[in-house]
C-alpha positions in Angstrom: 45.3 -70.8 57.6 48.6 -71.7 57.7 51.3 -69.2 56.8 52.8 -71.9 53.7 49.0 -72.1 52.6 48.7 -68.4 52.6 52.4 -67.9 50.4 51.3 -70.3 48.0 48.0 -68.8 47.4 49.8 -65.3 46.6 52.5 -67.0 44.5 49.5 -68.5 42.5 48.0 -65.0 41.9 51.2 -63.5 41.2 51.9 -66.2 38.3 48.2 -65.7 37.2 48.6 -61.9 36.5 52.7 -62.2 35.0 50.7 -64.7 32.1 48.2 -61.6 31.5 50.8 -59.6 30.9 52.7 -61.9 29.0 49.6 -62.6 26.8 49.1 -59.2 25.8 52.5 -57.8 25.1 52.8 -60.8 22.8 49.2 -59.6 21.1 51.1 -56.0 20.7 54.1 -57.3 19.4 52.0 -59.5 16.8 49.7 -56.3 15.7 53.2 -54.5 15.0 55.0 -57.1 13.2 51.6 -57.1 10.8 51.8 -53.7 10.1 54.4 -54.6 7.8 51.9 -57.0 5.9 51.3 -55.2 2.2 48.2 -53.4 1.7 46.2 -53.4 -1.7 44.0 -50.1 -2.2 40.4 -50.4 -3.2 39.0 -50.3 -7.0 36.1 -48.4 -7.3 33.9 -49.4 -10.8 33.9 -45.9 -12.1 31.3 -46.8 -14.3 29.0 -47.5 -11.7 29.9 -44.2 -9.4 28.9 -42.3 -13.1 25.7 -43.9 -13.5 25.0 -43.2 -9.8 26.0 -39.1 -10.6 23.7 -38.7 -13.0 20.7 -40.7 -11.5 18.0 -38.4 -10.6 17.7 -40.5 -7.2 21.1 -40.0 -5.9 20.6 -36.3 -6.2 19.7 -34.7 -2.9 20.5 -31.4 -3.6 17.9 -29.1 -5.4 18.9 -26.1 -7.9 18.3 -22.7 -5.9 16.4 -20.6 -8.0 17.7 -17.3 -8.6 15.7 -14.7 -6.9 14.2 -11.5 -8.6 15.5 -8.1 -8.2 12.5 -7.3 -5.6 13.3 -10.1 -3.3 17.0 -9.5 -3.7 15.9 -5.7 -2.4 13.3 -7.1 0.0 16.1 -9.0 2.0 18.7 -6.4 1.3 16.3 -3.9 3.2 15.1 -5.9 5.8 19.0 -6.6 6.4 19.5 -3.1 6.7 16.9 -2.2 8.8 18.2 -5.2 11.1 21.5 -3.7 11.4 19.9 -0.3 12.1 17.9 -1.7 15.3 20.9 -3.1 16.6 23.0 0.0 16.3 19.6 1.9 17.6 19.0 -0.4 20.8 23.4 -0.2 21.1 22.7 3.4 21.2 19.7 3.9 23.7 18.8 0.6 25.0 16.1 -1.5 25.3 13.1 0.5 27.3 9.3 0.3 25.5 9.8 3.8 24.7 12.7 3.0 22.1 11.2 0.0 20.7 7.6 1.3 20.3 9.5 4.1 18.1 11.2 1.2 16.0 7.9 -0.3 15.5 6.3 2.6 13.8 9.9 3.6 12.5 8.8 1.7 9.2 5.7 3.1 8.3 6.9 7.0 8.7 9.2 6.1 6.4 6.8 4.4 3.5 4.8 7.4 4.5 7.7 9.3 3.4 8.4 7.5 0.7 5.2 7.8 -1.1 5.1 11.3 -0.5 8.9 11.4 -2.0 7.3 9.3 -5.4 4.2 11.6 -5.4 5.7 14.7 -5.4 8.6 13.3 -8.4 5.5 12.0 -10.3 4.0 15.9 -10.4 7.7 17.9 -10.8 8.3 15.4 -13.6 4.9 14.7 -15.3 3.4 18.2 -14.8 0.4 17.2 -17.2 -0.5 14.3 -15.1 -0.3 16.2 -11.8 -2.2 15.3 -9.1 -2.2 18.7 -7.4 -2.9 21.5 -10.3 -3.9 21.4 -13.6 -1.6 23.0 -16.3 -4.7 23.8 -18.4 -7.2 24.6 -15.7 -10.2 26.6 -17.1 -11.2 29.9 -15.8 -14.0 28.4 -14.4 -14.4 25.6 -12.1 -16.5 22.8 -13.5 -18.6 22.6 -10.4 -19.5 26.0 -11.5 -21.6 25.0 -14.2 -24.9 24.3 -12.8 -25.4 27.2 -10.6 -24.2 29.6 -13.8 -26.9 28.0 -15.6 -29.7 27.8 -13.7 -29.6 31.2 -11.4 -26.9 33.5 -13.6 -27.8 35.8 -15.7 -25.4 34.2 -18.4 -26.0 37.1 -21.1 -24.6 39.7 -18.3 -21.7 37.7 -18.0 -20.8 36.9 -21.6 -20.6 41.2 -21.6 -18.8 41.1 -19.0 -15.8 39.2 -20.0 -16.2 40.7 -23.8 -15.8 44.0 -22.0 -12.5 42.4 -19.8 -11.6 40.9 -23.6 -11.8 37.4 -22.0 -12.8 35.9 -25.3 -12.1 32.0 -24.4 -14.3 32.6 -21.1 -17.0 34.5 -23.5 -17.2 31.5 -25.5 -17.6 29.3 -22.0 -20.9 31.6 -20.9 -22.1 31.2 -24.9 -22.0 27.6 -24.8 -23.6 27.5 -20.8 -26.3 29.6 -22.3 -27.1 27.5 -25.3 -27.0 24.3 -22.8 -29.6 26.3 -20.6 -31.8 27.0 -23.9 -31.4 23.7 -25.2 -32.9 22.2 -21.7 -35.4 24.9 -22.1 -37.3 24.3 -25.1 -36.9 20.3 -23.7 -34.5 19.5 -26.8 -31.8 18.1 -23.7 -32.0 17.1 -20.8 -29.3 19.0 -18.3 -27.4 17.3 -15.8 -24.2 18.4 -14.4 -22.1 15.0 -15.4 -23.1 14.4 -19.2 -20.9 15.0 -21.4 -21.0 17.0 -25.1 -21.3 13.6 -26.9 -24.1 12.4 -24.9 -26.2 15.9 -25.5 -25.5 15.5 -29.3 -27.3 12.1 -29.2 -30.5 13.6 -27.6 -30.3 15.5 -30.5 -33.1 13.1 -32.7 -35.1 14.5 -35.4 -34.2 18.7 -33.9 -34.6 21.3 -36.8 -31.6 22.8 -36.0 -29.0 20.3 -35.3 -26.0 20.7 -37.4 -25.7 24.3 -36.1 -26.4 22.8 -32.4 -23.4 20.4 -33.4 -21.2 23.3 -35.0 -21.1 25.6 -31.9 -20.4 22.9 -29.7 -17.6 21.8 -32.0 -16.4 25.7 -32.0 -17.0 25.6 -27.9 -14.5 22.5 -27.3 -11.9 23.6 -29.9 -11.4 26.9 -27.8 -12.3 25.7 -24.1 -10.7 22.0 -24.3 -7.9 23.2 -26.8 -6.7 26.0 -24.3 -6.0 28.2 -27.2 -6.1 31.9 -27.0 -8.1 33.6 -29.8 -8.4 37.0 -30.6 -11.0 39.0 -31.2 -11.8 38.3 -34.7 -11.9 34.5 -34.0 -14.1 35.5 -30.9 -16.2 37.1 -33.5 -16.8 34.0 -35.6 -17.7 31.5 -32.9 -20.3 34.4 -31.3 -22.0 34.6 -34.6 -22.9 31.1 -34.7 -23.7 30.9 -31.1 -26.3 34.0 -31.4 -28.0 32.8 -34.9 -28.7 29.6 -33.2 -29.7 31.2 -30.0 -32.2 33.6 -32.2 -33.7 30.2 -33.7 -33.9 28.7 -30.3 -36.0 31.3 -28.9 -38.8 30.8 -31.6 -39.8 27.6 -30.5 -41.8 26.7 -27.3 -40.7 26.3 -23.6 -41.4 22.5 -23.1 
């Protein structure tokens, strides 16, 4: 290629680039000039906006339900436990022994809380205490059957009267009455039966009213947990003895 041809080729390329630059510059100038054009703000129909706001189709957020106090307490407890775990791991590391301790810790805390509640309940409600009864009888009920079947109840009565323990003496008179009624076939003695059940078995019994009166004496004195003096005891004793004498005249079953 001749030098003149090469020179003309470069002039052509150079003129093309200059023309492109002029076009870009002119476009920028035109754009800059157009920025001075007045812009009118877009107006929205406020009635339509209000309509859309009131429509359920455009309510994407549901109202959050109010958590109960129990739910909030569980969240708070879980947060505190998580904070404690983070502190514990920072202090003692993350060994397997530490992880095991943190796993069993909630169960120990729950057990301690239940024991505390039980202790408080027994402390402030002594009448409902699970550990001790304020009106615990002098004779345990699980000894009743043993006394009726194998003990000499008349000797027990004499011993209680000698010790001036009149409530206990009335208790033994009652057990002696059950023993006689069972021997005569008037009732069928069972440890778990109540006095109401025994009374329901007294159908056509000659001494029914005397039996009911003696049992009422026992209920009032024993379960009422009242202290009785000698005169009150003698009245109850008279009722039991009279009934016993009448029952002994009946044949055994």
